[in-house]
N, CA, C, O and the ligand as a Tripos MOL2 file, in Angstrom:
@<TRIPOS>MOLECULE
protein
  265   263    67     0     0
PROTEIN
NO_CHARGES

@<TRIPOS>ATOM
      1 N        -118.3920   25.2460   65.0110 N.3       1 MET1
      2 CA       -118.7460   26.3330   66.0420 C.3       1 MET1
      3 C        -118.0560   27.4340   66.1680 C.2       1 MET1
      4 O        -116.9320   27.4290   66.6700 O.2       1 MET1
      5 N        -118.6860   28.5890   65.6970 N.am      2 SER2
      6 CA       -117.8890   29.9290   65.6870 C.3       2 SER2
      7 C        -118.1820   30.5010   67.0360 C.2       2 SER2
      8 O        -117.3980   31.3000   67.5490 O.2       2 SER2
      9 N        -119.3170   30.1090   67.6450 N.am      3 GLU3
     10 CA       -119.4990   30.9820   69.0420 C.3       3 GLU3
     11 C        -118.9100   30.2960   70.1390 C.2       3 GLU3
     12 O        -119.0300   29.0740   70.2300 O.2       3 GLU3
     13 N        -118.3100   30.9350   70.9460 N.am      4 SER4
     14 CA       -117.6210   30.4100   72.2000 C.3       4 SER4
     15 C        -118.1710   31.0670   73.2400 C.2       4 SER4
     16 O        -118.4360   32.2670   73.1580 O.2       4 SER4
     17 N        -118.3980   30.3550   74.3200 N.am      5 PHE5
     18 CA       -118.8180   30.9360   75.5730 C.3       5 PHE5
     19 C        -117.6910   30.4150   76.5180 C.2       5 PHE5
     20 O        -117.4310   29.2350   76.7560 O.2       5 PHE5
     21 N        -117.0980   31.4810   76.9880 N.am      6 GLU6
     22 CA       -116.1050   31.3410   78.0330 C.3       6 GLU6
     23 C        -116.6490   30.8340   79.5410 C.2       6 GLU6
     24 O        -117.5610   31.4070   80.1370 O.2       6 GLU6
     25 N        -116.0740   29.8930   79.9520 N.am      7 ILE7
     26 CA       -116.7390   29.3640   81.1290 C.3       7 ILE7
     27 C        -115.7300   29.7430   82.2730 C.2       7 ILE7
     28 O        -114.5210   29.5860   82.1020 O.2       7 ILE7
     29 N        -116.2450   30.2410   83.4370 N.am      8 GLY8
     30 CA       -115.3260   30.7440   84.4690 C.3       8 GLY8
     31 C        -115.0890   32.2060   84.5290 C.2       8 GLY8
     32 O        -114.5370   32.7680   85.4750 O.2       8 GLY8
     33 N        -115.4990   32.7360   83.5580 N.am      9 VAL9
     34 CA       -115.4330   34.3160   83.6220 C.3       9 VAL9
     35 C        -116.6270   34.9550   84.0450 C.2       9 VAL9
     36 O        -117.6680   34.8270   83.3990 O.2       9 VAL9
     37 N        -116.5480   35.7050   85.1900 N.am     10 PRO10
     38 CA       -117.6830   36.1460   85.8060 C.3      10 PRO10
     39 C        -118.3480   37.2640   84.9440 C.2      10 PRO10
     40 O        -117.7200   38.2920   84.6900 O.2      10 PRO10
     41 N        -119.5860   37.0680   84.5050 N.am     11 VAL11
     42 CA       -120.3580   37.9900   83.6430 C.3      11 VAL11
     43 C        -121.1110   38.8640   84.6730 C.2      11 VAL11
     44 O        -121.6550   38.3530   85.6520 O.2      11 VAL11
     45 N        -121.1300   40.0700   84.4540 N.am     12 PRO12
     46 CA       -122.0680   40.7160   85.3730 C.3      12 PRO12
     47 C        -123.4010   40.5220   84.9930 C.2      12 PRO12
     48 O        -123.7580   40.7310   83.8340 O.2      12 PRO12
     49 N        -124.2440   40.1010   85.9560 N.am     13 LEU13
     50 CA       -125.6370   39.8370   85.6090 C.3      13 LEU13
     51 C        -126.5240   40.9420   86.1110 C.2      13 LEU13
     52 O        -126.3780   41.4360   87.2290 O.2      13 LEU13
     53 N        -127.4780   41.3270   85.2290 N.am     14 GLU14
     54 CA       -128.3830   42.4400   85.5660 C.3      14 GLU14
     55 C        -129.2400   41.8260   86.7600 C.2      14 GLU14
     56 O        -129.3750   40.6260   86.9970 O.2      14 GLU14
     57 N        -129.6990   42.7180   87.3460 N.am     15 GLU15
     58 CA       -130.5050   42.3310   88.6380 C.3      15 GLU15
     59 C        -131.7670   43.0660   88.4520 C.2      15 GLU15
     60 O        -131.8620   44.2320   88.0690 O.2      15 GLU15
     61 N        -132.7370   42.2560   88.7650 N.am     16 HIS16
     62 CA       -134.2800   42.7610   88.4380 C.3      16 HIS16
     63 C        -134.7710   43.0150   89.8500 C.2      16 HIS16
     64 O        -134.4790   42.3440   90.8390 O.2      16 HIS16
     65 N        -135.5570   44.0760   89.8040 N.am     17 HIS17
     66 CA       -136.1450   44.3950   91.1480 C.3      17 HIS17
     67 C        -137.7410   44.8360   90.7510 C.2      17 HIS17
     68 O        -138.0430   45.6900   89.9180 O.2      17 HIS17
     69 N        -138.5680   44.1220   91.4720 N.am     18 THR18
     70 CA       -140.0400   44.4330   91.1630 C.3      18 THR18
     71 C        -140.5650   45.6290   91.9810 C.2      18 THR18
     72 O        -140.5120   45.5400   93.2080 O.2      18 THR18
     73 N        -141.0250   46.6480   91.4560 N.am     19 VAL19
     74 CA       -141.6020   47.7730   92.2070 C.3      19 VAL19
     75 C        -143.1080   47.9740   91.9840 C.2      19 VAL19
     76 O        -143.5950   47.9220   90.8540 O.2      19 VAL19
     77 N        -143.7410   48.1770   92.9490 N.am     20 ILE20
     78 CA       -145.2150   48.4280   92.9480 C.3      20 ILE20
     79 C        -145.4620   49.8580   92.6640 C.2      20 ILE20
     80 O        -144.9130   50.6820   93.3960 O.2      20 ILE20
     81 N        -146.1740   50.2340   91.7530 N.am     21 GLY21
     82 CA       -146.3870   51.7290   91.5020 C.3      21 GLY21
     83 C        -147.4690   52.2880   92.3320 C.2      21 GLY21
     84 O        -148.0700   51.5140   93.0770 O.2      21 GLY21
     85 N        -147.7690   53.4460   92.3020 N.am     22 SER22
     86 CA       -148.7750   54.0410   93.0770 C.3      22 SER22
     87 C        -150.2680   53.5710   92.7330 C.2      22 SER22
     88 O        -151.2220   53.6330   93.5090 O.2      22 SER22
     89 N        -150.2810   53.1200   91.5050 N.am     23 LYS23
     90 CA       -151.7140   52.6110   91.0910 C.3      23 LYS23
     91 C        -151.7850   51.1940   91.2600 C.2      23 LYS23
     92 O        -152.8120   50.5860   90.9590 O.2      23 LYS23
     93 N        -150.7280   50.5940   91.7410 N.am     24 GLY24
     94 CA       -150.8240   49.2250   91.8540 C.3      24 GLY24
     95 C        -150.0840   48.3840   90.7870 C.2      24 GLY24
     96 O        -149.8790   47.1750   90.9000 O.2      24 GLY24
     97 N        -149.7370   49.0890   89.8240 N.am     25 ASP25
     98 CA       -148.9350   48.4810   88.7650 C.3      25 ASP25
     99 C        -147.5210   47.9870   89.0450 C.2      25 ASP25
    100 O        -146.7680   48.5980   89.8040 O.2      25 ASP25
    101 N        -147.2080   46.9580   88.4650 N.am     26 GLN26
    102 CA       -145.8220   46.3180   88.9140 C.3      26 GLN26
    103 C        -144.8500   46.7640   87.7130 C.2      26 GLN26
    104 O        -145.0650   46.7090   86.5020 O.2      26 GLN26
    105 N        -143.8050   47.1870   88.3520 N.am     27 TYR27
    106 CA       -142.6970   47.4880   87.3790 C.3      27 TYR27
    107 C        -141.3930   46.7240   87.6280 C.2      27 TYR27
    108 O        -141.0690   46.2890   88.7330 O.2      27 TYR27
    109 N        -140.6520   46.5940   86.4730 N.am     28 ASP28
    110 CA       -139.5730   45.9120   86.6140 C.3      28 ASP28
    111 C        -138.2520   46.7850   86.5130 C.2      28 ASP28
    112 O        -137.8480   47.2380   85.4420 O.2      28 ASP28
    113 N        -137.7480   46.9370   87.4800 N.am     29 VAL29
    114 CA       -136.4820   47.9760   87.6310 C.3      29 VAL29
    115 C        -135.2140   46.8280   87.3570 C.2      29 VAL29
    116 O        -135.0910   45.7390   87.9160 O.2      29 VAL29
    117 N        -134.3830   47.3940   86.3890 N.am     30 VAL30
    118 CA       -133.2660   46.5740   85.8770 C.3      30 VAL30
    119 C        -131.9810   47.3300   86.4380 C.2      30 VAL30
    120 O        -131.8160   48.4760   86.0210 O.2      30 VAL30
    121 N        -131.1050   46.8430   87.2860 N.am     31 ASN31
    122 CA       -129.8810   47.2890   87.5020 C.3      31 ASN31
    123 C        -128.8970   46.5840   86.7030 C.2      31 ASN31
    124 O        -128.6060   45.4370   87.0440 O.2      31 ASN31
    125 N        -128.2780   47.1680   85.5670 N.am     32 PRO32
    126 CA       -127.3440   46.3280   84.7350 C.3      32 PRO32
    127 C        -126.1420   45.6910   85.3630 C.2      32 PRO32
    128 O        -125.5220   44.7670   84.8370 O.2      32 PRO32
    129 N        -125.8540   46.2240   86.4930 N.am     33 ASN33
    130 CA       -124.6130   45.9470   87.1510 C.3      33 ASN33
    131 C        -123.3950   46.2410   86.3110 C.2      33 ASN33
    132 O        -122.3950   45.5540   86.5190 O.2      33 ASN33
    133 N        -123.3580   47.1940   85.3730 N.am     34 GLN34
    134 CA       -122.4180   47.5410   84.7160 C.3      34 GLN34
    135 C        -122.1140   49.0560   84.5410 C.2      34 GLN34
    136 O        -123.0000   49.7590   84.0570 O.2      34 GLN34
    137 N        -121.1300   49.5140   84.8380 N.am     35 PRO35
    138 CA       -120.8880   51.0300   85.1400 C.3      35 PRO35
    139 C        -121.2730   51.9730   84.0390 C.2      35 PRO35
    140 O        -121.7410   53.0990   84.2060 O.2      35 PRO35
    141 N        -120.9760   51.2780   82.6890 N.am     36 ASN36
    142 CA       -121.5570   52.1760   81.4990 C.3      36 ASN36
    143 C        -122.8090   51.9750   81.0970 C.2      36 ASN36
    144 O        -123.1590   52.3370   79.9740 O.2      36 ASN36
    145 N        -123.5880   51.4170   81.8900 N.am     37 MET37
    146 CA       -125.0290   51.1920   81.4630 C.3      37 MET37
    147 C        -125.9320   51.6420   82.2790 C.2      37 MET37
    148 O        -125.6910   51.6180   83.4860 O.2      37 MET37
    149 N        -127.3140   52.2080   81.7340 N.am     38 GLU38
    150 CA       -128.2330   52.8560   82.6300 C.3      38 GLU38
    151 C        -129.0670   51.7970   83.3170 C.2      38 GLU38
    152 O        -129.1110   50.6610   82.8460 O.2      38 GLU38
    153 N        -129.7010   52.1120   84.3650 N.am     39 TRP39
    154 CA       -130.6860   51.5630   85.1320 C.3      39 TRP39
    155 C        -131.8860   51.5380   83.9880 C.2      39 TRP39
    156 O        -131.9200   52.4140   83.1240 O.2      39 TRP39
    157 N        -132.7580   50.5950   84.0360 N.am     40 THR40
    158 CA       -133.8430   50.7820   83.1500 C.3      40 THR40
    159 C        -135.2420   50.4200   84.1170 C.2      40 THR40
    160 O        -135.1550   49.8040   85.1790 O.2      40 THR40
    161 N        -136.4070   50.8740   83.5950 N.am     41 CYS41
    162 CA       -137.6710   50.6460   84.3440 C.3      41 CYS41
    163 C        -138.7030   50.3400   83.2260 C.2      41 CYS41
    164 O        -138.5030   50.7690   82.0900 O.2      41 CYS41
    165 N        -139.7890   49.6140   83.5220 N.am     42 THR42
    166 CA       -140.6650   49.4240   82.5400 C.3      42 THR42
    167 C        -141.8590   50.3740   82.6440 C.2      42 THR42
    168 O        -142.8490   50.1460   81.9490 O.2      42 THR42
    169 N        -141.8270   51.4180   83.4650 N.am     43 CYS43
    170 CA       -142.8770   52.3000   83.5670 C.3      43 CYS43
    171 C        -142.9880   53.4160   82.5420 C.2      43 CYS43
    172 O        -141.9570   53.8090   81.9980 O.2      43 CYS43
    173 N        -144.1110   53.9320   82.2520 N.am     44 PRO44
    174 CA       -144.2320   54.9440   81.1680 C.3      44 PRO44
    175 C        -143.3500   55.9490   81.4040 C.2      44 PRO44
    176 O        -142.7930   56.3330   80.3750 O.2      44 PRO44
    177 N        -143.0180   56.5300   82.4400 N.am     45 HIS45
    178 CA       -142.1890   57.7070   82.7690 C.3      45 HIS45
    179 C        -140.8060   57.3310   82.0840 C.2      45 HIS45
    180 O        -140.2830   58.0770   81.2560 O.2      45 HIS45
    181 N        -140.2670   56.1600   82.4730 N.am     46 TYR46
    182 CA       -139.0140   55.8050   81.8430 C.3      46 TYR46
    183 C        -139.0970   55.4700   80.4530 C.2      46 TYR46
    184 O        -138.1450   55.7280   79.7170 O.2      46 TYR46
    185 N        -140.1860   54.8960   79.9950 N.am     47 PHE47
    186 CA       -140.3970   54.6720   78.5550 C.3      47 PHE47
    187 C        -140.2360   55.9830   77.6620 C.2      47 PHE47
    188 O        -139.6000   56.0040   76.6090 O.2      47 PHE47
    189 N        -140.8730   57.0310   78.2020 N.am     48 HIS48
    190 CA       -140.9940   58.1800   77.3020 C.3      48 HIS48
    191 C        -139.7860   59.1560   77.6610 C.2      48 HIS48
    192 O        -139.3070   59.8600   76.7720 O.2      48 HIS48
    193 N        -139.3490   59.1940   78.8130 N.am     49 ARG49
    194 CA       -138.2510   60.1490   78.9100 C.3      49 ARG49
    195 C        -136.8450   59.5870   79.1550 C.2      49 ARG49
    196 O        -135.8610   60.3260   79.1820 O.2      49 ARG49
    197 N        -136.7780   58.2940   79.3290 N.am     50 LYS50
    198 CA       -135.4520   57.7200   79.3390 C.3      50 LYS50
    199 C        -134.5000   58.3370   80.5410 C.2      50 LYS50
    200 O        -133.2700   58.3000   80.5030 O.2      50 LYS50
    201 N        -135.2330   58.8790   81.5540 N.am     51 THR51
    202 CA       -134.5410   59.4240   82.6110 C.3      51 THR51
    203 C        -134.9020   58.5700   83.8880 C.2      51 THR51
    204 O        -135.8840   57.8290   83.9240 O.2      51 THR51
    205 N        -133.9710   58.7480   84.9870 N.am     52 GLU52
    206 CA       -134.3600   57.8430   86.0840 C.3      52 GLU52
    207 C        -135.6720   58.2540   86.6020 C.2      52 GLU52
    208 O        -136.0160   59.4360   86.5890 O.2      52 GLU52
    209 N        -136.4450   57.2690   87.0790 N.am     53 CYS53
    210 CA       -137.8580   57.4800   87.6090 C.3      53 CYS53
    211 C        -137.8510   57.2320   89.0170 C.2      53 CYS53
    212 O        -136.8370   56.7720   89.5440 O.2      53 CYS53
    213 N        -138.9450   57.5050   89.7230 N.am     54 LYS54
    214 CA       -139.1400   57.1340   91.0310 C.3      54 LYS54
    215 C        -138.7170   55.7460   91.5240 C.2      54 LYS54
    216 O        -138.1200   55.5330   92.5790 O.2      54 LYS54
    217 N        -139.1290   54.7600   90.5620 N.am     55 HIS55
    218 CA       -139.0870   53.4140   91.0150 C.3      55 HIS55
    219 C        -137.4180   53.1520   91.0080 C.2      55 HIS55
    220 O        -136.9300   52.6140   92.0020 O.2      55 HIS55
    221 N        -136.6650   53.4840   90.0330 N.am     56 ILE56
    222 CA       -135.2790   53.3710   90.0240 C.3      56 ILE56
    223 C        -134.6090   53.9180   91.2800 C.2      56 ILE56
    224 O        -133.7610   53.2800   91.9060 O.2      56 ILE56
    225 N        -135.0760   55.2510   91.6450 N.am     57 ARG57
    226 CA       -134.6020   55.7740   92.7440 C.3      57 ARG57
    227 C        -134.9740   55.0760   93.9740 C.2      57 ARG57
    228 O        -134.1590   54.9360   94.8860 O.2      57 ARG57
    229 N        -136.2860   54.5890   94.0460 N.am     58 GLU58
    230 CA       -136.5510   53.6740   95.1090 C.3      58 GLU58
    231 C        -135.8240   52.5080   95.3650 C.2      58 GLU58
    232 O        -135.5740   52.1360   96.5120 O.2      58 GLU58
    233 N        -135.4630   51.8970   94.3380 N.am     59 VAL59
    234 CA       -134.5930   50.6840   94.3970 C.3      59 VAL59
    235 C        -133.2420   51.1330   94.8800 C.2      59 VAL59
    236 O        -132.7060   50.5900   95.8460 O.2      59 VAL59
    237 N        -132.6620   52.1670   94.1820 N.am     60 LYS60
    238 CA       -131.2660   52.5840   94.6320 C.3      60 LYS60
    239 C        -131.3810   53.0830   96.2080 C.2      60 LYS60
    240 O        -130.5080   52.7350   97.0040 O.2      60 LYS60
    241 N        -132.2120   53.7020   96.5200 N.am     61 THR61
    242 CA       -132.3010   54.0040   97.7470 C.3      61 THR61
    243 C        -132.3910   52.8940   98.8620 C.2      61 THR61
    244 O        -131.7610   52.9350   99.9190 O.2      61 THR61
    245 N        -133.2390   51.9180   98.4890 N.am     62 LYS62
    246 CA       -133.1750   50.6770   99.2380 C.3      62 LYS62
    247 C        -131.9840   49.8950   99.3090 C.2      62 LYS62
    248 O        -131.7150   49.1710  100.2670 O.2      62 LYS62
    249 N        -131.2070   50.0530   98.2080 N.am     63 LEU63
    250 CA       -129.7590   49.2060   98.1740 C.3      63 LEU63
    251 C        -128.5980   50.1610   98.6890 C.2      63 LEU63
    252 O        -127.4250   49.7890   98.7350 O.2      63 LEU63
    253 N        -129.0010   51.3430   99.0470 N.am     64 GLY64
    254 CA       -127.9270   52.2410   99.5420 C.3      64 GLY64
    255 C        -127.1090   52.8380   98.4470 C.2      64 GLY64
    256 O        -126.0290   53.3560   98.7310 O.2      64 GLY64
    257 N        -127.5380   52.8070   97.2180 N.am     65 ILE65
    258 CA       -126.8260   53.3620   96.0540 C.3      65 ILE65
    259 C        -127.3400   54.8680   95.8220 C.2      65 ILE65
    260 O        -128.5080   55.2500   95.8820 O.2      65 ILE65
    261 N        -126.3220   55.5500   95.5740 N.am     66 LYS66
    262 CA       -126.6400   57.0860   95.3810 C.3      66 LYS66
    263 C        -126.7120   57.1460   93.6670 C.2      66 LYS66
    264 O        -126.9480   58.2100   93.0960 O.2      66 LYS66
    265 ZN       -140.2700   53.4780   86.8690 Zn       67 ZN67
@<TRIPOS>BOND
     1     1     2 1
     2     2     3 1
     3     3     4 2
     4     3     5 am
     5     5     6 1
     6     6     7 1
     7     7     8 2
     8     7     9 am
     9     9    10 1
    10    10    11 1
    11    11    12 2
    12    11    13 am
    13    13    14 1
    14    14    15 1
    15    15    16 2
    16    15    17 am
    17    17    18 1
    18    18    19 1
    19    19    20 2
    20    19    21 am
    21    21    22 1
    22    22    23 1
    23    23    24 2
    24    23    25 am
    25    25    26 1
    26    26    27 1
    27    27    28 2
    28    27    29 am
    29    29    30 1
    30    30    31 1
    31    31    32 2
    32    31    33 am
    33    33    34 1
    34    34    35 1
    35    35    36 2
    36    35    37 am
    37    37    38 1
    38    38    39 1
    39    39    40 2
    40    39    41 am
    41    41    42 1
    42    42    43 1
    43    43    44 2
    44    43    45 am
    45    45    46 1
    46    46    47 1
    47    47    48 2
    48    47    49 am
    49    49    50 1
    50    50    51 1
    51    51    52 2
    52    51    53 am
    53    53    54 1
    54    54    55 1
    55    55    56 2
    56    55    57 am
    57    57    58 1
    58    58    59 1
    59    59    60 2
    60    59    61 am
    61    61    62 1
    62    62    63 1
    63    63    64 2
    64    63    65 am
    65    65    66 1
    66    66    67 1
    67    67    68 2
    68    67    69 am
    69    69    70 1
    70    70    71 1
    71    71    72 2
    72    71    73 am
    73    73    74 1
    74    74    75 1
    75    75    76 2
    76    75    77 am
    77    77    78 1
    78    78    79 1
    79    79    80 2
    80    79    81 am
    81    81    82 1
    82    82    83 1
    83    83    84 2
    84    83    85 am
    85    85    86 1
    86    86    87 1
    87    87    88 2
    88    87    89 am
    89    89    90 1
    90    90    91 1
    91    91    92 2
    92    91    93 am
    93    93    94 1
    94    94    95 1
    95    95    96 2
    96    95    97 am
    97    97    98 1
    98    98    99 1
    99    99   100 2
   100    99   101 am
   101   101   102 1
   102   102   103 1
   103   103   104 2
   104   103   105 am
   105   105   106 1
   106   106   107 1
   107   107   108 2
   108   107   109 am
   109   109   110 1
   110   110   111 1
   111   111   112 2
   112   111   113 am
   113   113   114 1
   114   114   115 1
   115   115   116 2
   116   115   117 am
   117   117   118 1
   118   118   119 1
   119   119   120 2
   120   119   121 am
   121   121   122 1
   122   122   123 1
   123   123   124 2
   124   123   125 am
   125   125   126 1
   126   126   127 1
   127   127   128 2
   128   127   129 am
   129   129   130 1
   130   130   131 1
   131   131   132 2
   132   131   133 am
   133   133   134 1
   134   134   135 1
   135   135   136 2
   136   135   137 am
   137   137   138 1
   138   138   139 1
   139   139   140 2
   140   139   141 am
   141   141   142 1
   142   142   143 1
   143   143   144 2
   144   143   145 am
   145   145   146 1
   146   146   147 1
   147   147   148 2
   148   147   149 am
   149   149   150 1
   150   150   151 1
   151   151   152 2
   152   151   153 am
   153   153   154 1
   154   154   155 1
   155   155   156 2
   156   155   157 am
   157   157   158 1
   158   158   159 1
   159   159   160 2
   160   159   161 am
   161   161   162 1
   162   162   163 1
   163   163   164 2
   164   163   165 am
   165   165   166 1
   166   166   167 1
   167   167   168 2
   168   167   169 am
   169   169   170 1
   170   170   171 1
   171   171   172 2
   172   171   173 am
   173   173   174 1
   174   174   175 1
   175   175   176 2
   176   175   177 am
   177   177   178 1
   178   178   179 1
   179   179   180 2
   180   179   181 am
   181   181   182 1
   182   182   183 1
   183   183   184 2
   184   183   185 am
   185   185   186 1
   186   186   187 1
   187   187   188 2
   188   187   189 am
   189   189   190 1
   190   190   191 1
   191   191   192 2
   192   191   193 am
   193   193   194 1
   194   194   195 1
   195   195   196 2
   196   195   197 am
   197   197   198 1
   198   198   199 1
   199   199   200 2
   200   199   201 am
   201   201   202 1
   202   202   203 1
   203   203   204 2
   204   203   205 am
   205   205   206 1
   206   206   207 1
   207   207   208 2
   208   207   209 am
   209   209   210 1
   210   210   211 1
   211   211   212 2
   212   211   213 am
   213   213   214 1
   214   214   215 1
   215   215   216 2
   216   215   217 am
   217   217   218 1
   218   218   219 1
   219   219   220 2
   220   219   221 am
   221   221   222 1
   222   222   223 1
   223   223   224 2
   224   223   225 am
   225   225   226 1
   226   226   227 1
   227   227   228 2
   228   227   229 am
   229   229   230 1
   230   230   231 1
   231   231   232 2
   232   231   233 am
   233   233   234 1
   234   234   235 1
   235   235   236 2
   236   235   237 am
   237   237   238 1
   238   238   239 1
   239   239   240 2
   240   239   241 am
   241   241   242 1
   242   242   243 1
   243   243   244 2
   244   243   245 am
   245   245   246 1
   246   246   247 1
   247   247   248 2
   248   247   249 am
   249   249   250 1
   250   250   251 1
   251   251   252 2
   252   251   253 am
   253   253   254 1
   254   254   255 1
   255   255   256 2
   256   255   257 am
   257   257   258 1
   258   258   259 1
   259   259   260 2
   260   259   261 am
   261   261   262 1
   262   262   263 1
   263   263   264 2
@<TRIPOS>SUBSTRUCTURE
     1 MET1         2 RESIDUE 1 A MET
     2 SER2         6 RESIDUE 1 A SER
     3 GLU3        10 RESIDUE 1 A GLU
     4 SER4        14 RESIDUE 1 A SER
     5 PHE5        18 RESIDUE 1 A PHE
     6 GLU6        22 RESIDUE 1 A GLU
     7 ILE7        26 RESIDUE 1 A ILE
     8 GLY8        30 RESIDUE 1 A GLY
     9 VAL9        34 RESIDUE 1 A VAL
    10 PRO10       38 RESIDUE 1 A PRO
    11 VAL11       42 RESIDUE 1 A VAL
    12 PRO12       46 RESIDUE 1 A PRO
    13 LEU13       50 RESIDUE 1 A LEU
    14 GLU14       54 RESIDUE 1 A GLU
    15 GLU15       58 RESIDUE 1 A GLU
    16 HIS16       62 RESIDUE 1 A HIS
    17 HIS17       66 RESIDUE 1 A HIS
    18 THR18       70 RESIDUE 1 A THR
    19 VAL19       74 RESIDUE 1 A VAL
    20 ILE20       78 RESIDUE 1 A ILE
    21 GLY21       82 RESIDUE 1 A GLY
    22 SER22       86 RESIDUE 1 A SER
    23 LYS23       90 RESIDUE 1 A LYS
    24 GLY24       94 RESIDUE 1 A GLY
    25 ASP25       98 RESIDUE 1 A ASP
    26 GLN26      102 RESIDUE 1 A GLN
    27 TYR27      106 RESIDUE 1 A TYR
    28 ASP28      110 RESIDUE 1 A ASP
    29 VAL29      114 RESIDUE 1 A VAL
    30 VAL30      118 RESIDUE 1 A VAL
    31 ASN31      122 RESIDUE 1 A ASN
    32 PRO32      126 RESIDUE 1 A PRO
    33 ASN33      130 RESIDUE 1 A ASN
    34 GLN34      134 RESIDUE 1 A GLN
    35 PRO35      138 RESIDUE 1 A PRO
    36 ASN36      142 RESIDUE 1 A ASN
    37 MET37      146 RESIDUE 1 A MET
    38 GLU38      150 RESIDUE 1 A GLU
    39 TRP39      154 RESIDUE 1 A TRP
    40 THR40      158 RESIDUE 1 A THR
    41 CYS41      162 RESIDUE 1 A CYS
    42 THR42      166 RESIDUE 1 A THR
    43 CYS43      170 RESIDUE 1 A CYS
    44 PRO44      174 RESIDUE 1 A PRO
    45 HIS45      178 RESIDUE 1 A HIS
    46 TYR46      182 RESIDUE 1 A TYR
    47 PHE47      186 RESIDUE 1 A PHE
    48 HIS48      190 RESIDUE 1 A HIS
    49 ARG49      194 RESIDUE 1 A ARG
    50 LYS50      198 RESIDUE 1 A LYS
    51 THR51      202 RESIDUE 1 A THR
    52 GLU52      206 RESIDUE 1 A GLU
    53 CYS53      210 RESIDUE 1 A CYS
    54 LYS54      214 RESIDUE 1 A LYS
    55 HIS55      218 RESIDUE 1 A HIS
    56 ILE56      222 RESIDUE 1 A ILE
    57 ARG57      226 RESIDUE 1 A ARG
    58 GLU58      230 RESIDUE 1 A GLU
    59 VAL59      234 RESIDUE 1 A VAL
    60 LYS60      238 RESIDUE 1 A LYS
    61 THR61      242 RESIDUE 1 A THR
    62 LYS62      246 RESIDUE 1 A LYS
    63 LEU63      250 RESIDUE 1 A LEU
    64 GLY64      254 RESIDUE 1 A GLY
    65 ILE65      258 RESIDUE 1 A ILE
    66 LYS66      262 RESIDUE 1 A LYS
    67 ZN67       265 GROUP 0 **** ****
């Protein structure tokens, strides 16, 4: 067995937030919980532009994150 999984080391877990879009679509906003990683969203805006969309901002605002 070459793979080893350390037990007891806290692994930062990504955090999923479901956001309902203006058309009733449901998007999955993911907070990676890691400083060097971007938040992501499953909406077309994020998919095409890879920039923070209103859903990501909405979740950040809700959580009090700037
Ligand atoms: Zn989005």
